[in-house]
VOGU-3710 file (C-alpha; in Angstrom, 3 decimals, decimal comma):
1> msyrldltvi> 72,427/105,522/128,678  68,890/104,108/128,478  69,593/101,460/125,830  72,437/98,952/125,525  73,486/96,589/122,756  75,526/93,435/123,367  77,095/91,151/120,738  78,469/87,735/121,649  80,068/84,933/119,650  78,177/81,738/120,488
11> skneqtsrfa> 79,734/79,293/118,011  82,403/79,317/115,318  84,262/77,143/112,902  86,766/77,773/110,138  84,466/79,847/107,892  81,211/80,418/109,815  80,404/82,209/113,055  77,123/82,422/114,954  76,361/85,522/117,008  73,867/86,541/119,674
21> ltlhnlsdqp> 72,640/90,135/119,650  70,799/91,538/122,660  69,150/94,953/122,861  68,319/96,076/126,415  65,702/98,687/127,256  67,027/100,133/130,520  64,599/103,029/130,523  61,281/103,289/132,360  59,316/103,614/129,119  58,350/100,989/126,497
31> ldnwslhfsm> 59,602/101,302/122,910  56,919/101,136/120,212  57,452/100,815/116,448  61,200/100,666/116,941  64,045/99,714/114,649  67,697/99,191/115,514  70,327/100,740/113,233  73,950/99,626/113,524  77,098/99,121/111,485  78,781/95,776/110,882
41> drwiqadsls> 81,748/95,381/108,577  80,851/91,790/107,628  77,894/90,506/105,630  75,141/89,108/107,846  73,089/86,261/106,396  69,660/87,862/106,686  67,795/84,554/106,430  69,736/83,223/109,431  68,092/85,549/111,966  66,232/83,693/114,696
51> ngqlhqlgsy> 64,104/86,738/115,457  63,447/89,906/113,468  64,188/91,082/109,946  67,432/92,579/108,723  68,264/94,858/105,811  71,932/95,525/105,140  73,522/98,005/102,717  77,286/97,944/102,901  78,019/98,072/106,609  74,718/99,780/107,504
61> ctltpnraea> 72,197/97,400/109,068  68,571/97,981/110,012  66,915/95,419/112,292  63,179/95,382/112,961  61,165/92,932/115,079  58,938/90,414/113,315  55,847/92,109/114,664  55,204/95,685/115,656  55,660/94,739/119,284  56,853/97,033/122,023
71> lnsnshfyte> 60,166/96,562/123,778  59,010/96,912/127,341  60,837/98,762/130,066  63,608/96,702/131,712  63,275/93,958/129,100  65,353/92,925/126,106  65,161/91,829/122,498  67,258/88,819/121,522  68,210/87,382/118,149  70,905/85,223/116,629
81> ftigtkpftl> 72,483/85,351/113,185  75,267/83,834/111,112  78,175/85,439/109,298  80,177/83,418/106,798  83,597/84,418/108,026  86,624/83,132/109,832  86,391/83,623/113,610  86,657/87,196/114,820  89,867/87,977/116,706  89,621/91,756/117,193
91> ydegipeafl> 87,187/93,953/119,099  87,109/96,278/116,085  85,298/93,513/114,187  82,248/93,988/116,381  79,592/96,701/116,198  81,186/100,154/116,536  77,990/102,236/116,702  74,212/101,889/116,922  71,079/103,935/117,403  67,325/103,381/117,664
101> niagedeliv> 64,576/104,974/115,630  60,868/105,228/116,379  58,738/105,085/113,243  56,427/108,068/112,924  54,064/109,404/110,323  56,945/110,768/108,242  60,071/108,847/107,239  62,561/111,157/108,910  64,905/109,218/111,167  65,504/110,766/114,586
111> pipvevttin> 68,320/108,733/116,183  68,078/107,635/119,808  71,530/106,859/121,286  72,458/103,277/122,160  75,465/102,211/124,196  77,409/99,450/122,416  79,451/97,160/124,628  82,666/95,459/123,559  82,030/92,269/121,629  82,473/89,007/123,543
121> ldqpavehft> 84,764/87,044/121,219  84,722/83,804/123,209  88,497/83,447/122,983  91,390/83,406/125,454  93,332/86,582/126,036  96,446/87,071/123,899  99,491/88,900/125,224  100,291/92,202/123,554  102,860/91,974/120,774  106,022/93,910/121,565
131> tplpaaksin> 109,198/94,774/119,695  111,994/95,437/122,200  114,282/98,172/120,909  118,046/98,238/121,457  119,759/101,416/122,579  119,573/104,274/120,103  122,613/105,042/118,005  124,426/108,363/118,048  123,004/109,112/114,574  119,599/107,647/113,737
141> lipapdsltr> 118,691/108,449/110,149  115,706/106,664/108,604  115,914/105,551/105,846  119,481/104,260/106,162  121,760/106,209/103,791  124,197/104,631/101,347  127,195/106,125/103,095  127,521/108,063/106,350  130,844/109,155/107,828  130,998/110,699/111,307
151> lqgefqltqh> 133,532/113,536/111,409  135,127/115,239/114,373  133,359/118,374/115,475  129,916/119,958/115,700  127,811/122,674/114,073  125,819/125,095/116,233  122,477/125,932/114,650  121,210/129,212/116,074  118,900/132,107/115,299  121,819/133,688/113,458
161> aaittpteqa> 121,725/131,020/110,742  121,087/132,105/107,166  120,461/130,289/103,897  122,560/131,266/100,924  120,379/132,276/97,988  119,624/128,837/96,550  120,026/127,541/93,054  116,733/127,329/91,138  116,396/123,579/91,720  116,659/124,092/95,486
171> tgsarwlqse> 114,103/126,884/95,859  111,384/124,597/97,210  113,777/122,809/99,574  114,955/126,137/100,976  111,333/127,169/101,606  110,699/123,896/103,415  113,853/124,270/105,514  112,887/127,845/106,414  109,462/126,739/107,651  110,931/123,907/109,747
181> lyrllhedip> 113,647/126,108/111,266  111,036/128,700/112,203  109,282/126,032/114,293  112,554/125,324/116,100  114,077/128,776/116,443  110,882/130,884/116,503  112,481/133,366/114,125  112,542/133,666/110,361  115,843/132,425/108,929  116,765/134,765/106,076
191> vqeqgnityq> 117,795/133,846/102,563  120,707/136,079/101,587  123,703/136,303/99,300  126,024/134,652/101,821  124,760/132,273/104,506  126,060/129,345/106,510  123,603/126,883/104,948  124,242/126,484/101,238  122,501/124,544/98,484  124,901/123,735/95,618
201> yhedltegay> 123,983/122,308/92,225  126,125/119,360/91,106  125,100/118,024/87,723  126,972/114,734/88,228  124,569/113,669/90,988  121,734/111,553/89,560  117,995/112,116/90,083  117,229/111,974/93,799  120,854/111,592/94,897  122,490/114,062/97,280
211> hlliepdhiw> 125,645/114,873/99,202  125,355/116,415/102,662  128,380/117,813/104,469  128,196/119,434/107,890  131,320/121,348/108,939  131,903/123,405/112,104  130,901/126,658/110,427  128,890/125,596/107,361  126,309/123,139/106,042  126,538/122,113/102,384
221> lqagsssgfv> 123,611/120,433/100,597  124,559/119,260/97,111  122,364/117,651/94,454  121,729/117,561/90,731  117,922/117,640/90,968  115,118/119,242/92,928  114,335/115,880/94,496  117,954/115,462/95,594  117,871/118,796/97,405  114,661/117,743/99,182
231> hatasllqli> 116,278/114,506/100,327  119,366/116,348/101,570  117,054/118,672/103,517  115,193/115,706/104,997  118,445/114,213/106,297  119,535/117,569/107,697  116,244/117,957/109,562  116,636/114,505/111,097  120,120/115,436/112,330  118,757/118,378/114,325
241> ptspshqvha> 118,149/117,214/117,914  114,690/117,513/119,427  115,833/119,963/122,104  118,402/122,772/122,078  121,755/122,408/123,793  121,470/125,992/125,076  117,966/127,126/125,976  118,741/130,866/126,211  120,397/131,107/122,809  118,233/128,373/121,229
251> aytlpmveiq> 121,336/126,604/119,911  120,976/123,126/118,449  124,125/121,007/118,241  124,430/118,995/115,020  127,070/116,325/114,482  129,635/116,844/111,738  128,873/114,241/109,079  129,360/113,499/105,423  126,566/111,618/103,669  126,429/110,260/100,130
261> dqphysyrgm> 123,012/108,858/99,344  120,519/107,977/96,632  117,159/106,139/96,438  116,829/102,471/95,579  113,341/102,884/94,052  112,238/105,901/92,033  108,640/105,610/93,304  108,132/105,735/97,081  104,497/106,237/97,883  101,704/106,345/100,399
271> mldcarhfhp> 98,018/106,065/99,594  95,456/107,723/101,855  91,766/106,874/101,665  89,782/110,075/102,185  86,527/108,679/100,750  85,532/106,407/103,643  86,347/109,078/106,216  87,118/112,682/105,368  90,525/113,917/106,530  90,894/117,703/106,867
281> vkrikflldq> 93,560/119,678/105,028  95,527/120,313/108,230  95,855/116,562/108,837  97,041/115,954/105,289  99,620/118,757/105,489  101,055/117,297/108,671  101,219/113,896/106,972  103,016/115,435/103,979  105,596/116,880/106,385  106,330/113,399/107,714
291> larykfntfh> 106,354/111,784/104,280  108,957/114,300/103,118  111,010/113,855/106,285  111,276/110,123/105,594  111,912/110,594/101,850  108,625/109,474/100,315  108,009/111,221/97,002  104,412/110,295/96,129  101,073/110,883/97,829  98,341/108,760/96,220
301> whltddegwr> 95,045/110,439/97,106  92,025/108,108/97,086  89,284/110,706/96,565  86,186/108,785/95,476  84,447/105,604/96,503  81,042/104,151/97,319  80,872/106,045/100,602  81,905/109,507/99,495  82,971/111,824/96,676  85,577/114,208/98,040
311> ieidafpelt> 86,658/116,547/95,234  84,893/119,522/93,674  83,930/119,049/90,014  82,475/122,150/88,362  80,609/120,187/85,689  78,724/118,160/88,316  78,135/120,109/91,548  75,847/117,279/92,682  78,926/115,127/93,297  79,803/117,193/96,340
321> nigawrgpne> 76,368/118,583/97,180  75,049/115,021/97,494  77,932/112,586/97,179  80,173/114,107/99,837  77,656/113,498/102,637  76,097/110,473/104,230  73,659/109,964/107,064  70,391/108,285/108,035  68,400/110,906/106,084  70,840/111,400/103,189
331> aikpqfttis> 70,872/109,897/99,697  74,001/108,009/100,758  73,261/105,997/103,867  75,603/105,879/106,874  78,603/103,573/106,868  81,240/102,419/109,353  81,132/105,071/112,100  79,346/108,363/112,819  76,172/106,683/111,605  73,607/108,677/113,563
341> qryggyyskq> 74,322/112,065/111,975  75,125/113,806/108,729  78,791/113,255/108,060  81,257/114,092/105,301  83,172/116,833/103,557  85,087/117,536/100,378  88,091/119,429/99,065  87,551/122,596/97,077  89,734/123,158/94,050  91,504/125,941/95,916
351> evrelidyan> 92,321/123,561/98,770  93,607/121,016/96,271  95,891/123,599/94,667  97,128/124,603/98,107  97,981/120,994/98,949  99,666/120,419/95,581  101,915/123,445/96,185  102,601/122,362/99,776  103,577/118,883/98,618  105,653/120,147/95,706
361> vrgitiipei> 107,851/122,234/98,004  108,556/118,998/99,903  109,346/116,988/96,791  106,072/115,061/96,797  103,862/114,465/93,767  100,134/114,149/94,491  98,430/111,545/92,316  94,611/111,627/92,405  92,489/108,499/92,179  89,026/108,575/90,638
371> dipghcraai> 87,822/104,990/91,011  85,900/103,532/88,031  83,893/101,562/86,986  83,364/100,012/90,438  83,271/101,811/93,791  81,032/104,438/92,163  77,972/104,443/94,391  78,462/108,020/95,614  78,653/109,241/92,011  75,688/107,151/90,866
381> kslpdllidp> 73,501/108,359/93,737  74,499/111,939/92,961  73,790/111,705/89,207  71,053/109,076/88,790  69,645/110,554/85,570  73,061/110,339/83,955  74,447/107,108/85,426  71,521/104,726/85,990  70,075/102,503/83,255  66,457/101,760/84,315
391> ddhskylsiq> 66,403/98,753/81,986  69,412/97,088/83,593  68,040/94,403/85,942  71,347/92,733/86,760  71,719/91,332/90,277  75,098/91,576/91,930  76,689/92,361/95,271  80,092/93,996/95,595  82,594/92,706/98,121  81,617/95,638/100,376
401> gypdnilspa> 77,924/94,734/100,150  76,515/97,126/97,541  74,056/96,083/94,791  74,272/99,358/92,847  77,822/100,722/92,644  79,050/99,899/89,109  78,979/102,217/86,088  77,293/100,846/82,969  79,476/100,523/79,845  76,360/100,785/77,656
411> lpgtyhfisk> 75,232/104,219/78,888  76,391/107,313/76,975  76,209/109,135/80,306  79,037/106,986/81,659  81,474/108,317/79,078  80,230/111,887/79,433  80,771/111,595/83,179  84,260/110,102/82,839  85,325/112,686/80,255  84,160/115,703/82,224
421> vleeicelfp> 85,605/114,477/85,522  88,977/113,442/84,096  89,205/116,689/82,130  88,914/118,734/85,312  91,225/116,386/87,210  93,892/116,785/84,521  93,517/120,573/84,623  93,867/120,588/88,412  96,666/118,076/89,032  100,042/118,550/87,287
431> apyihiggde> 101,127/114,970/88,070  102,077/112,872/85,022  99,853/110,068/86,331  96,134/109,689/87,053  94,867/106,631/88,948  91,502/105,248/87,810  91,019/102,335/90,201  89,563/99,494/88,152  89,214/97,104/91,100  86,569/94,843/92,613
441> vpqgvwsdsk> 83,927/94,709/89,887  81,730/91,793/91,043  80,360/88,820/89,173  76,822/89,266/87,837  77,167/92,911/86,885  75,722/93,796/83,432  74,427/90,210/82,991  70,740/91,235/82,755  71,141/94,369/80,669  69,906/94,266/77,088
451> acqammtqhs> 72,105/97,244/76,220  75,208/95,579/77,641  74,436/92,301/75,873  74,011/94,173/72,594  77,333/95,892/73,217  79,062/92,558/73,727  77,638/91,306/70,438  78,655/94,499/68,640  82,279/94,205/69,768  82,456/90,381/69,741
461> yqdhrelqgh> 83,197/90,308/73,457  83,019/86,879/75,073  83,380/87,827/78,741  81,699/90,520/80,857  85,147/91,568/82,050  85,777/92,844/78,556  83,070/95,450/79,194  85,090/96,654/82,169  88,133/96,758/79,915  86,118/98,770/77,380
471> ilrfaeeflq> 85,436/101,516/79,944  89,027/101,553/81,172  90,440/101,681/77,656  88,269/104,746/77,014  89,691/106,351/80,166  93,257/105,438/79,206  92,919/106,886/75,717  91,369/110,053/77,136  94,277/110,446/79,571  96,847/109,724/76,873
481> akgrrmmgwe> 95,391/112,554/74,808  95,966/114,801/77,833  99,580/113,664/78,096  98,973/111,532/81,194  99,809/107,955/82,013  97,061/105,848/83,542  97,469/103,928/86,780  95,151/101,211/88,054  94,787/98,386/90,529  95,718/94,964/89,211
491> eatlgnklsk> 92,121/94,070/88,261  92,298/96,846/85,660  94,113/94,346/83,445  91,065/92,040/83,383  89,458/92,103/79,957  92,854/92,675/78,356  92,015/96,098/76,939  94,745/98,287/78,447  98,043/99,125/76,799  101,302/97,986/78,381
501> nalifswlse> 101,885/101,640/79,216  99,307/101,395/82,013  101,061/101,307/85,374  99,629/98,633/87,667  99,457/98,534/91,466  99,590/95,044/92,916  97,561/94,835/96,132  96,086/91,364/96,384  99,391/89,526/96,656  103,047/89,464/95,677
511> eagitcakag> 102,217/86,885/93,010  99,772/89,267/91,348  102,549/91,815/90,929  104,852/89,235/89,395  102,132/88,251/86,922  101,616/91,860/85,819  105,365/92,483/85,506  105,878/89,336/83,450  103,045/90,515/81,176  105,031/93,690/80,476
521> hdvimqpaqy> 103,413/96,213/82,819  105,427/98,465/85,080  104,245/97,825/88,629  104,124/99,466/92,026  104,248/96,819/94,726  101,578/97,292/97,386  100,710/93,790/98,636  98,266/94,089/101,517  100,082/91,441/103,565  103,082/93,783/103,978
531> tyldlaqgys> 101,941/97,331/103,243  98,313/97,882/104,366  98,588/99,918/107,540  94,908/99,538/108,413  95,796/95,963/109,429  96,216/95,365/113,169  99,763/95,651/114,498  99,512/92,755/116,927  97,497/89,720/117,949  95,586/90,781/121,061
541> adepgvdwag> 91,875/91,496/120,704  92,128/95,169/121,622  94,578/96,010/118,826  92,904/98,620/116,592  92,499/97,638/112,977  91,324/94,852/110,698  92,847/91,527/109,717  91,309/90,391/106,421  94,863/90,060/105,054  96,349/88,978/108,386
551> klpldtvysy> 98,031/90,871/111,190  100,859/93,236/110,299  103,368/93,850/113,094  106,419/96,027/112,535  108,827/93,159/111,886  106,612/91,738/109,149  106,545/95,104/107,399  110,325/95,371/107,526  110,801/91,842/106,193  109,209/92,618/102,820
561> qpfsalehnd> 111,464/92,040/99,809  109,673/92,505/96,468  110,109/89,702/93,935  112,555/87,884/96,222  111,304/84,560/94,834  112,583/85,440/91,348  116,114/84,954/90,098  118,043/88,208/90,356  118,472/88,378/86,567  114,765/87,865/85,792
571> pahqhilgiq> 113,684/90,770/83,529  110,500/91,164/85,600  112,629/92,982/88,204  113,061/95,851/85,737  109,324/96,516/85,874  109,267/97,297/89,623  109,187/101,083/89,889  108,724/101,130/93,631  106,749/100,341/96,758  103,650/101,984/98,174
581> talwcelins> 101,937/101,697/101,518  98,230/102,330/102,083  95,964/103,527/104,862  92,376/102,510/104,160  90,100/104,395/106,492  86,849/102,521/107,061  87,602/102,580/110,804  89,971/105,558/110,931  88,025/108,680/111,824  90,295/110,650/114,166
591> qsrfefmlyp> 93,790/112,122/114,290  94,894/109,830/117,116  93,726/106,613/115,435  95,160/107,866/112,133  98,595/108,279/113,715  98,415/105,084/115,767  97,926/102,992/112,629  100,672/104,788/110,672  103,518/105,026/113,146  106,066/103,537/113,521
601> rllaiaelcw> 105,319/101,212/110,578  105,500/104,116/108,115  109,199/104,462/108,967  109,817/100,813/108,110  108,132/101,295/104,726  110,302/104,373/104,152  113,431/102,272/104,512  112,101/99,548/102,196  111,452/102,192/99,541  114,728/104,064/99,828
611> sqpkkrnwkd> 117,607/101,973/101,107  119,547/99,386/99,131  118,494/95,873/100,232  122,044/95,171/101,417  121,768/98,197/103,727  118,677/96,887/105,489  119,328/95,391/108,920  116,477/94,709/111,327  118,516/95,158/114,510  120,125/98,335/113,236
621> fkarlhgqlk> 116,744/99,686/112,112  115,283/99,092/115,575  118,127/101,051/117,168  117,609/103,946/114,757  113,846/103,774/115,314  114,524/104,088/119,043  116,424/107,260/118,240  113,486/108,596/116,205  110,962/108,254/119,027  112,018/111,529/120,641
631> yldkaginyr> 111,022/113,315/117,448  107,671/111,516/117,282  107,056/112,508/120,905  107,962/116,135/120,288  105,775/116,240/117,183  102,866/114,971/119,301  102,376/111,858/117,166  100,292/109,159/118,831  102,397/106,216/117,648  102,078/102,623/118,793
641> hcehpltakk> 104,785/102,077/121,364  106,943/99,098/120,477  107,437/97,786/124,007  104,299/99,037/125,741  101,606/99,434/123,060  98,815/100,282/125,474  100,550/103,466/126,622  99,940/105,053/123,235  96,396/103,831/122,689  94,574/106,899/123,909
651> nlnn> 91,560/108,713/122,588  91,535/106,638/119,409  88,009/107,744/118,581  88,461/111,451/119,322
//
C-alpha cells in the first residue's frame, strides 16, 4: 500500500479527547491537489484542527490541507483535532476506512486506497472477558421450559419417519419440521394419514402453550394455537442431537421426555437494522430459522434511515433508485464502511412477500419500520421536490451528525409521502402493527421556518415538539383507518399527540419504559444497556462493537429483569407486553461479524422473553448454553466463544 493513515490519542479527560492524525505518502510520487476521505463515528470539532480543513457529514469526513500543497514522496501530513467524547476504549472507535482523491477538472471522485492502521488508544491492555461454562446437561433446551420430565427410553428418528396429516393450525409447523428434517436426513419426510410424528389440537392449551411427548415409537406435539405448535416444533428440533447415532442408517437418538410449556411474555422480538448496512435475503432467512428455534415470535425490520431506504415503493421509485445507494459520487454520501465505492441494495416487494411467508411458517410476525419524521435523509435526498421546503432556514444537527434529515410538518408533500408509503406498507405486510420510529428529532429543527411558525400559531402549539406530534398523529390516524396499531420509539410520545393505543418501545433506559407504562401506554422493553447487541461483549480494546451505552457481556444480558424496581402489584407491570433485542448495524457489514455480535447473547434474550422469572438460573443457563454450542458449531455460526473469545473472531469484515 502506497499510503498509510495513523490515528493516535494524545490526551484525554472525562469528556474530551485530543487526537493526532498522520497521513504518510510511501510512494515515489508527490500528491497534488489531494483530499483525504475517511469515516469517523464521532463528531470532530472542525475548528479544533491544527492543520487543514475538515467537512463532516454524519460519519463521512473530508480533510483538505490549508493550501494546495503537494504531499511529497516519503513525507507525511500531520494534524490534531478534538472530539468531545469520553475516552475511546475500543479499536472499532477509530477510523475503519479511508481513501484519497486527487481533484481534477471534473468533480468525479476516483478513490485511491489508503491503509488504515489500528488506533493507538494510549491505554493499558485489558484481559479478555470470559464466561466459564459448566458441563453441559443431558438435555439443554433454551429457553428453559416450565416443566420437563425425563422418561425412560429413546426414540429413533430415521429416514422412515413420517408426519401425520396435521391439523390446520399446525400446517406451517409441519412444513418447517419437514424442511429441517430434510437437512438432517437428506430425504423428504412425507406427510401421510398415519405417521410417527403427530400434531394434535388441544383447545384447552392457551395461546403459545404446548405439550410435547416423546415415546419410544411416537412423537406427539399438542397445542391449541398455531404459535403453540411452532414452539413444540422448536423444542423437538433442539432435542435432536447434532450427529446421528448410526451413520449408515442416519438414525438420530432422541430422549423420551414430557414437556409442558408456555411463554411468559406474548411479545418476544428482535430488531434488525438493514438501513445502515444491507443484509441479503439469505442472511435474514437464516436468522429467522434461529429466531424460531429459540421461540422468538417477532422480527422488527428497520427498513429506512438516513443512510438508506431499503424497500420498494411503487409510488416513489426514486426511494430505491436513489435512496438505496450511497457512495462518493452518489446523492447519499458514504457512511461507516465501504466508503470508497457505490454500496447498497433494497428488497423488492416479491422478496418481502417471500420473507413474510417464510417467517409465518416459523411462527414469526414481521413488523416493518418506516422511520419518521427524523432519520429521513435518504427519503429527502430521493424526493427533494416533494420533501424540501426552500424557505426553511432552520439550523440543526442530528445526533448522528446530519443537518438535513427531518421531514417538515408544514409541507403538504410530507403528508402525501407518508400516506402513499404507509398505504403500500399496509398492503404488503399483514402484521397488525406498523412501526413509525419517531425518535431523535433534534433541537433547532423547524425554528426558522415561517410555514412551521404559522402552523404553530394556527394550532396554538407552544413547543416545537408538538409539530413532531402533529406528524405522528397523522400517521397514527392513517394506520388506524387501515386497521393497524402504531408502534414507535419512546420519543414518539413527545408533543403529547398520540393516543394511548400507540405501543411504545423503550430504548433509552428502563426508567423511560416505566414512565410510558405509568402514562397508560403498552410498552416493549428494549433498554440499550441490556438488549443492544451492537454493544461490545467485553472490555478489551479488540472487542468488536460500540459502547455508547456501556459494554454488554453475556451475564449482564441475562441479569435483566424488567420493572424489577416496582412493587409486584404496581399496575404498570400490566403494560409490559414483552422484551425485544436489537442489532444496529453501523459497523456490521458481514455474515461473520453479524453472527459474532448476536451469538450467544441472543440465546440469553430468548430465555428472558420466554421463561418464567422463577425458572431463570444463571448457572443452569450456562450449562444449557454449553450444550447448545455443538448446534452453533454444526450450523456454522461464528459465535463469540465464552471462554476463548479470540478463537471465534475470524474474518469479521468478510
